[in-house]
N, C-alpha and C positions, 0 to 999 in steps of 0.2 A: 340154208339146206340141210337136210339131215341126213347124212350118208354117212355108210360104211361103218367101220367099229362104233364112232359118236353115235352115230344113230341108232345102233343097235342097243348101246347102252342107255338111251333116254328112254326107247321102249321098254326094257328090261326093267327098269329099277322102280316102274311102279307100285309092284308088291312091297317095296319096304316100305310102306309108307303104313300098311297093316302092322309090321315089325315095332314101329315108332310109336305109333297107335298103343298096341298093347303096351310097350314099355312105359308108357305115360301112366296108362291106366293102375299096373304094377304097383308104380310107386304110387299113386296115389292111394291106393286101397288100404293103407294102415296096417296092413298083416305082417305080423312078424319077419321072419328070414326073406329078404326078395333074393333070387339067384345071382352068384356072383356076375359082375359085369354089366348090372344095370346099379342104377342110383339107388341104394337104399336108404330112406329116410328112417327108417325104424331100427337097423342098427348102426347107423351113422348120423345123427342129427345135426351133427354140425354142418352149417350152410358152406357150398362152396362146388366148383365147375367139376363136373366129371367128362372124362374123355373116354372114346372108343374108336378104335382103328382095324381095319381087316381086309379080307378081299374074299369074292364069291363068284359065283356061277350062277347064271340063269338060263332056262330057255324058255324063248317066248315067240308068239306068231311074230312075224316079218311085217305085219300091219295087222289095225283090228279087222278081224274078218279072213285074214289068212288061212291057207291048211299047209305052211311051211313055216318053220320053225329057226331061228338064230340061238345058239348057244354061244353066251359069251360072259369072258371076266370080267369084272367088275370092282371098282374100288367102293370102300365104304367107310365113312367118319362119322360121328355123333357128338357133338358138344352139348351141355346141359348144366347150365346151372339149377343147383337143387337144396332146397330148403326143408324145413320141419315137415311140410305139404304138400313135398314131390317136387317136381320138374316145375323151375318158374321161367327160365329162359331157356330158349334152343337153338342152335343151329347145325341144319343137317340137311342132307340131298333131297331127301322126300318132302319135309317139312317144310325147307326154308328157314327162314330168319324170323322170330317170334316170341311169343311167351305168351301166359294164362293170365287174362284178365282177372278173373274170379276162382276161386278154389275153396272146396269146401270137403273138409274131411273129418269123419265120425271114426276114432280111433276104435271104440267098442264095437261096432257092426262092421268096421269096414267099407262103409257107403261113401260115395265121393259123386262130386260134380265140379266140372272144370267147365271153362269159356274161355277160350282164346283164339289169337288172329296172329296172322303171318302173311308175311309176300314170299310164295314159293315159285320153283319153276312149276311148269303144267306140262305133265307126259303124255296129254291126247295129242299124240301127232299122226300124219297122213304123209307119207314117204313118197317115192319115184317109184315104187314097184309095181305101180299101174300106168304104162305110158298114156302122157295126154291131160292126164288130172294134175290140177293144180296141188303144189305140198302144203302143208301145214307143219309151222314151225313150232320151236316149243313156248311155251305163252308165258308170260307173266303173271300169275294170280294173286289176288287178293283173296285171302281164306277166311273164314270163320270156324271155329270147332265148337262142339260142344258132345262133352262125355259124362255120362252118367251109369254109375254100377256099383257093384259091391265087390265081395271075393270070390264068389262063384260066378258072377255074369257082369258084362259090362256093353253098356250100347253106346253109339256115338254116330254124329253126323258131321259133314262139312260142306259148306257150301262155296263154292269159288267162283271169282267172276275173272275172265281174263282183262287187266290193264294194259295189255302188251299189245304186240302184233302176232299172235298164234290163233287160235281158234274162234276167240273173240265174243264168245259167249261166256255160258254160266252152266254149271251142272249140280247136283248135289249127291254125297255119297253116305249112304246109310247102314250101318252094319250091326250086328249083334253078336256076341262070342261068348262061349262057356268055358271057364279057363279052371284048369288045376294046376298041382303041383305034384311032383314025384324027385326022388333020389335026394330026400331028407329036407325038401323045400329048395335044394339046388336049381332044379331044372322045374320048367313050366311046359304046358300047352295052351292052345286058344283054338277052337274051332266054333265057326258060325256062318251065318249066311248074309251075304253082302247085295246091295242092290246101289245102282245107278241112275238118276232122273238127268236129262239133258234139256236146255231150252234148245228151240228153234236153231238159231244162230251156231251153238255148239256142233248138233247133232248132223246140222248140212254140209258144214264144216267139213265132217269127217267121213259123214254117208253120201251127200247129196252130189248130183252132178249136173251142172250149169250148163246151156245150149252150145255155148263155145266147145267145154270140155266133152262134151257128145259128138262134137263133129271132130276133136283131137283122137279122141280115143275110141270111137266106134260104138260106147255104150249108149243105151236110151239114157232121157234125161231123168231127173229124180229128184226130189225134194224131200226131207225128212223132217217131220214137224214134231213139237215139244212132245216129250213121254220120256217112258222108261227105255232104257239102252240095254241094261242087259241086269241078269241076275243071275247069284253062284253063290257057292259055297267054298268058304277060303281056312285051312289050318296052318297051324304053327306049332311048331318043336323046338327047345332052346333048352340046352343043357351043357355043362362043364364038360373041360375034357382034360378026367383024371382030377386031380389036384390044382391043376394052373389054374392063372387068369384067362386063359382061353375057353372060348366058346364055340359050339357048333349051334348051328341053326338050320331049321329046312322049314322051306313055306311050300305050299300047295295050294293053287285055287284054279277052280272050274267052273267058269261061267256061261252062259247062254244068251245070245244077244236075241233080244226079242222086239216084237212092235215094230216100227219103220224099219229102224237100224237093221233088222235082220233083214228086210225085204230089198236092201240096197243092191244095185245091181253089181255092184262092187266086192258083196261078200259070197266068199268060197265055202266057210263053212263057218258056222254060226256056234261049233263049240268049240270055247276058246281057252286053252290051258297054260296057265304058269308055273315056273317051278324055280327056285331058289334055294342055293344052302351056300354058306358062308362062315368063315372062321374068323372070328375078331376078338382081339385083346383088350383089356379097360386098362386106363394109367390113372 
């Protein structure tokens, strides 16, 4: 059961996927100097493990569609094995345990194409905020990643299938981001649209109401078919703190539930906001 502090952390950590994806893309872009705190294959071509630890604070809805928010401190860690092409293997909370099966980098243009796979926790959950509805616990997801881009832009797609006892369905995340640098290349930003598609099993687990749940909760029966779940805009800014090894990172995501996800009787607010700020140190 997803409750209390642990439940808030599970729902809150979702935006960290964006951080990890941008980091991987920055490493694979082949451009000059990567900000401190990232695995810089250009300035540090020797293969090896990179580690990063820190703490953060996140504000997120209590459940998908809620108009009430939790503010929760969370831990953060990231372990990566890096070589001349960027990240090869990784282990962290949002991406799970995995690696890249194919990597192609053009040092001249900064263009890259990465394909990877992982076994990761799935954070699409439904807690006990609405009495009478069955909870949806953490999923164990098999994921396939694809990332393509250059020095100024990047696009990514993640296909996930629950192989455990969570939502039991599958979904596809698609994002495009425009990237840039400041502070002499030590800081960077990324901003762009995000989109999620879900199959009927996934969406029904989060937004559906069975006849039994209808009797218990008093809400009408509802079934959510496959299709788009949400569309949004997400931005990230990361910069070093003075000349130290510590970094400050902030993320803001605003998304709109649409289609039959937005029509579910459990939805209170279709507009969903996420905010994260963290301080991390590389080792």
